[in-house]
Backbone bond lengths (Angstrom), bond angles and torsions (degrees), N, CA, C in turn:
res aa  C-N    CA-C-N  psi(-1)  N-CA   C-N-CA  omega(-1)  CA-C   N-CA-C  phi
1 Q - - - 1.440 - - 1.522 109.24 -
2 P 1.312 118.13 143.72 1.457 120.27 -178.08 1.520 112.42 -71.96
3 C 1.315 115.27 152.78 1.461 120.77 173.17 1.521 107.16 -77.42
4 L 1.332 116.45 120.87 1.462 121.65 -177.70 1.520 111.59 -78.63
5 F 1.332 116.04 -43.18 1.454 119.55 176.53 1.518 110.33 -167.97
6 L 1.331 115.02 163.02 1.456 123.22 176.27 1.520 108.14 -107.25
7 Q 1.316 115.63 144.43 1.467 120.97 178.82 1.517 108.09 -130.11
8 A 1.324 116.77 119.70 1.464 121.29 174.67 1.517 107.72 -90.72
9 Q 1.323 115.96 137.22 1.465 119.44 -178.37 1.525 110.20 -136.67
10 A 1.328 115.09 127.88 1.460 121.66 174.58 1.523 107.60 -112.30
11 L 1.315 116.45 123.13 1.462 122.07 175.59 1.521 107.75 -112.40
12 E 1.319 115.97 121.10 1.452 119.91 176.71 1.523 110.30 -73.14
13 R 1.305 115.09 157.77 1.466 121.33 178.79 1.527 109.77 -44.66
14 G 1.335 115.92 127.99 1.457 122.19 178.43 1.514 115.18 87.82
15 A 1.354 117.86 -18.49 1.465 120.44 179.33 1.525 109.99 -72.22
16 E 1.320 115.61 154.48 1.463 120.34 -179.04 1.516 109.80 -143.64
17 V 1.330 114.51 162.79 1.459 121.52 167.49 1.520 104.02 -102.05
18 T 1.320 116.66 109.87 1.459 121.54 -171.46 1.534 111.44 -66.06
19 P 1.344 116.62 159.20 1.469 120.07 -179.42 1.533 110.92 -55.05
20 H 1.337 115.30 133.08 1.458 120.51 -178.99 1.520 110.63 -159.00
21 R 1.319 115.02 164.96 1.457 123.68 168.30 1.525 105.66 -116.27
22 D 1.332 117.20 136.24 1.455 119.92 -179.03 1.525 110.39 -71.95
23 A 1.319 115.77 147.45 1.462 121.76 179.74 1.527 110.39 -80.43
24 L 1.304 116.54 135.84 1.469 121.48 173.71 1.510 108.70 -74.51
25 P 1.293 119.87 146.63 1.468 128.69 -18.19 1.513 111.38 -97.59
26 Y 1.322 117.58 22.42 1.462 121.91 -171.93 1.517 112.57 -54.71
27 G 1.301 116.51 128.88 1.450 121.62 171.22 1.507 116.36 81.88
28 G 1.309 118.63 16.42 1.454 120.08 175.21 1.519 114.14 83.37
29 D 1.324 115.29 -172.60 1.458 122.39 -173.27 1.522 114.20 -89.82
30 M 1.328 117.01 -21.65 1.463 120.01 -173.53 1.521 109.45 -142.60
31 I 1.335 115.51 145.99 1.458 120.46 169.56 1.520 108.12 -124.19
32 S 1.309 115.20 148.11 1.458 120.55 171.28 1.520 107.11 -133.91
33 T 1.317 115.33 141.16 1.462 120.97 -175.86 1.519 109.66 -124.67
34 L 1.323 115.36 130.08 1.459 122.87 175.55 1.521 107.51 -106.19
35 V 1.331 116.46 120.51 1.462 121.90 179.05 1.525 107.64 -83.99
36 M 1.325 115.39 121.18 1.465 120.70 -177.42 1.531 111.46 -95.95
37 E 1.333 116.85 -42.58 1.467 122.63 -179.65 1.512 108.88 -140.38
38 G 1.314 115.38 149.63 1.461 120.78 176.31 1.513 111.85 82.67
39 S 1.297 115.45 168.12 1.459 121.70 178.21 1.520 107.96 -143.20
40 N 1.313 114.68 151.95 1.459 120.35 176.88 1.520 108.62 -167.74
41 T 1.323 116.65 -160.30 1.450 122.13 -178.28 1.523 109.30 -121.75
42 V 1.327 115.55 138.92 1.461 123.05 175.01 1.519 107.02 -112.88
43 R 1.331 116.18 141.08 1.467 120.51 176.67 1.521 108.22 -124.03
44 V 1.344 115.17 131.32 1.460 123.23 173.39 1.525 105.92 -126.34
45 G 1.343 116.71 106.90 1.460 120.42 -174.50 1.518 109.35 60.40
46 P 1.336 117.28 -131.68 1.462 119.75 -178.16 1.533 114.04 -83.72
47 V 1.327 116.90 -0.92 1.461 121.34 -175.29 1.528 110.17 -100.91
48 S 1.331 116.60 123.75 1.460 122.89 174.48 1.519 108.50 -115.86
49 F 1.331 116.23 142.47 1.458 119.49 179.41 1.525 109.65 -147.80
50 P 1.335 116.07 145.13 1.463 119.64 178.55 1.527 110.01 -78.38
51 V 1.330 115.91 147.21 1.462 120.88 173.36 1.521 108.63 -126.85
52 E 1.312 114.45 140.93 1.462 123.50 -177.52 1.525 108.48 -125.52
53 P 1.330 118.45 164.69 1.462 120.23 175.16 1.530 111.15 -53.02
54 G 1.315 115.90 133.41 1.461 121.77 -178.14 1.514 113.70 95.41
55 D 1.332 117.81 -14.13 1.466 120.61 178.85 1.524 110.54 -76.31
56 L 1.325 115.05 143.48 1.456 123.24 176.16 1.520 107.38 -124.85
57 Y 1.331 116.57 128.03 1.467 119.64 176.71 1.518 108.86 -135.30
58 G 1.321 116.10 157.45 1.451 120.11 -178.58 1.512 111.34 -141.81
59 I 1.326 114.84 155.07 1.463 121.01 171.20 1.527 107.18 -136.27
60 A 1.337 114.87 146.41 1.459 119.86 -174.56 1.522 110.93 -144.58
61 G 1.327 114.36 160.53 1.461 121.95 173.22 1.510 113.42 53.79
62 S 1.330 115.87 -128.60 1.467 120.39 -174.97 1.524 112.78 -63.76
63 A 1.337 118.24 -24.30 1.470 119.47 176.82 1.528 110.79 -64.82
64 R 1.329 117.61 -27.53 1.469 121.06 176.47 1.515 111.45 -81.94
65 Y 1.325 116.80 -41.61 1.462 121.17 -167.49 1.524 115.00 -98.70
66 D 1.323 117.85 -24.45 1.465 121.22 -174.26 1.525 113.84 -114.07
67 V 1.318 117.48 -14.20 1.463 122.19 -173.86 1.528 109.12 -118.24
68 E 1.320 116.61 131.24 1.465 119.34 174.94 1.520 109.91 -66.50
69 H 1.326 114.98 138.67 1.464 120.87 175.53 1.520 108.09 -140.32
70 E 1.338 114.93 157.05 1.461 120.05 -176.09 1.519 111.19 -157.66
71 V 1.326 114.90 159.40 1.458 122.96 170.62 1.521 105.36 -112.17
72 M 1.310 115.81 115.86 1.465 120.52 -175.08 1.527 111.27 -79.67
73 G 1.327 115.69 153.20 1.452 121.50 178.47 1.527 111.35 -63.12
74 A 1.321 115.41 154.36 1.462 120.70 -179.60 1.524 109.67 -136.60
75 S 1.313 115.10 170.10 1.461 120.67 -176.99 1.530 112.59 -83.61
76 I 1.342 117.00 -4.76 1.463 120.88 178.63 1.537 109.16 -133.56
77 D 1.336 116.83 163.11 1.454 121.13 177.72 1.528 110.41 -66.45
78 R 1.346 115.96 152.11 1.461 121.77 178.70 1.524 108.70 -130.36
79 F 1.341 116.33 138.45 1.457 121.87 173.50 1.515 107.88 -127.59
80 S 1.334 116.81 131.43 1.463 120.57 -178.37 1.522 110.55 -142.68
81 I 1.326 114.84 161.45 1.460 123.24 175.29 1.529 106.70 -120.02
82 T 1.333 116.74 124.09 1.466 121.63 177.81 1.527 108.83 -109.74
83 M 1.330 115.15 131.60 1.464 122.52 177.65 1.522 107.50 -108.96
84 R 1.323 116.70 134.15 1.466 121.82 -179.51 1.515 108.48 -114.11
85 Y 1.338 116.56 127.48 1.452 123.16 -173.43 1.524 111.02 -118.45
86 G 1.315 116.24 149.03 1.446 120.46 172.67 1.507 113.10 142.52
87 P 1.308 114.95 -176.88 1.459 119.77 -178.24 1.523 112.83 -76.45
88 G 1.331 118.05 -10.79 1.461 119.55 177.45 1.490 114.26 128.30
């Protein structure tokens, strides 16, 4: 699937992306995020995992639309690039 657009995101120390479900069909079927600076924890449903600079993670389909996911606050700033894929 083609990359629809890139999104750069800077989160200051302590900032978070609160728990949410993505709205259909905005932004395609899949997102992948590359962490450039900073580290923190991402939660998708009951699964939480740490992310560090250089890590790439993705969520697709029902994980985007049916499952709450979030980027938790951290003690340092974070910069990431998110790519959104799909037919539109």
